[in-house]
N, C-alpha and C positions, 0 to 999 in steps of 0.2 A: 504493498501500498504505501504507493509515494505522495510525499507532502514537502511543503514547507521551505521553498526556494528563498533565495537571496534577497529578492525584494520583498519579501513579507517578512525576514527579519528585520532588514534596515529600516524600513518605514515603521514596522511595530514598534522598534526599539525607540527611534530617535525621531518619529514624527515627520519622515520625509515626504514630501507632497508626490509621490508616484501611485500609480496603478497597474496591477500588474495581472495578468490572465495568462494562463498558458493550457496545451493539450501536449501529454505526451504519450508516445505509444511505444510499450515496452513489448520485447520478445522475450519470453523467460525459458531459460538453459534447464532450469532445475529439475531432479529425477523425477519422474513420472509427472512433469508439468507441461514442457514443450507447448507454451500458450501464448498468446498475445492478451496483454492487459493496455486499456487506456485510461488515463489521468487526466479530469479536466480540474483545473486549480482557479480558483478567483480571490486576490486580494484587494479590500479598499479600505483606505485611510480617511480618517476625518479626525476634526479637532477634540472628539470627545475619545478618540483611541482607535481601533481598526476591526475588522470583520473578515475573516477567513474562512474558505471551505474547498475542498475536494471532493469528486465524486471517482470513484476506483469502478473499472468493471473487468472482468475476466473474460475472456471468449474462450472454451475449449470444444472441442470435438471427441471426447473421450465417453464413448458410450457407459462404461464403467459409473460416470457420474449422471448419467441421465440427462446430458447436454450436447448432444451431436449437432454442431453447427450452432451454438446457442450460446448465452451467458451463463456462466456457474458460478460468479460471484457478482454483486452488488454490492458498494460498501461506501457511505460518506460519511464526512464529518463537517461541523461548523462551529467556529470559534469566534468569541468575539473579546476583546482586552479594552481595559479602560484606564486613561490618563486624565491628568487635569493639569497638565504644564508640559512644553515641548520636551525638556531636559529630562524627564522623567524616566528612569531606568525599571522602576518596579512598577507592574502595573497588575491589576486584579484580572482575572479572567474566568469565563464560564464554556464551555464546550458540550456540545451533545453529538453521540455515534449513534449509528445503526447500520443495519443492513442484511442481507440473507444470502444463501449459497447453496450448493447442492446439497451440502450434509446439513438443512436447516437454517433459522432464523440465528442472524447473530444479535444478541439481546440489547436493547435499548439501553444506551448509560448516559449519564449527567456527569459532569466533572466540573468542579468549583475549586480554584485554587488562586494562585499568582506565579510570575515569572520577572526573573530578574536576569538583565543582559549585559554581558562586558564586551567590549571593544577595543581595540586600536583606534588611534588618532584619525585613521584615514579610511576606517570603517570596512579595510581589507580581511580583516578577521574579527570573527562576531562568535559568542557562544551565549547563548541563552537557556538558563535552567530554569525546570517548572515544577511545581509540588500540586499536586492536586487531591482532594478529598473526590472519591468516585462512587456512583449510586449506579449499580447494575441492576436492571428489570430482571426478577425471576431468574438471579445469579448463584443465590446458594441454593442447594442441593441439601435437602435432610437425609434423616436415615432413611424414611418411608420413601425418600426420591420425590416427594411433594418439594414445590421450589416456594422461596419469598424472596425479596429484594435483598441484594449482597451491600453493604456500604464495605467498601476497599480504599484504596490509593492508586495512586500513578505518580512515578517520577518521570519526567522528559527531560534530554538535553538536545538542544539543537545547533547544529554549527554551519558556519561558511568561511570559507578560505578561497582569498581571489588571487591568481598568481597570473603573470605576463601580461599585464596591463589589462585585466578584466577577462582575458581570453580563456582562460582555464578556470572551472571553478570545481572548488572541491566542497563537499556539501554533504548532510543527511540528519538524522536524528535517531533517538535511542529511548524506548519505552521500556518500563519494568512496572508492573503492577501483578496482584494478586487476584485470582479468580477460581471457585470450584468447578469441577468437572461433573459429567452425568453422573459418575460413579462416586459421587460426594467427597472425593479428595481434593484436598485445598491446594493448589498449583502458584506457583511465581512462574510468570510469564515474562519473556523479553523478546523484543524486537529491535532490531537494528537495520537501516538502509543506508551505508553510505554511497553517495552518487560522485561521480566524473561528467564533467560536461564541458566540451569544446565550444565555445560562442564564435560561430562564424560570422554572425553581424548581431543586428541587436532583436531579429528576431529567429533566426534559426540555431539549434543547437543539437550535436550529437554525443552521446557516450554510453552513460548506464550504470547500472548498479548494483551491489550484491547483497540481496536481503539475508540475513541473519537471523536465527532464531531460536530459542529454548522454549519447550510446552506451548507454543504457540498455536498452530492449526493441529499440529501433531506432537506428540510425545519427542522429547530427546532435541538433539540439535540438528539442525538444519541449514544447508547454504544453498542459494537458488540466484545465481547471477543473471543478468539481464542486457540486451543491447536495445539503446532507445534512440529516439529523436524527439526533439519539442521545438515547437512554434509557439512564440511568444506574441501576443496579441498587442 
């Protein structure tokens, strides 16, 4: 699930007057995946903060998943941060996540917390750290396999390093949170997606990412690389 690029981080943290929308197309080389994922992102700042959302769709022709030539996963996140002055580095935030996949629905989740951003003088290196309380609908599995809402947490880091006068971008995010499984086990989940982009111009980029996760969709550690192109509107 690809998200949070340089324009989002810089403007969110420092009030830059920019807007950014982009469409990414990834081909996933992961084991038993071999599929295309599209990601549509939008970021819009204003004098009270910023709004960000993205929508991911996986396109699979895997008959096992019952999605021959169709969409095997749809997922979206929308987040709002709040500020009261242009130089503000700490911002309260709220976020909503939801989706569905071949294996069933992805539980609705609300996150409430804050974020703090570190940067160098020219903003070519930026790190944003988030701490959130996370409310997952039907996310707690009881001993009798009934469900109830789960109060949990999520820690997130987002980074960007600009090289070669902005031609090369190294960026990504890492999430760590707790969630119950359908067998009643409590799992700590980890997901990170470092990306690399070569920006041929202000609109077109090519590159890819490596999705690394532990106890995310499947138990254990997984590595799934992609090749990708991006068009920024």
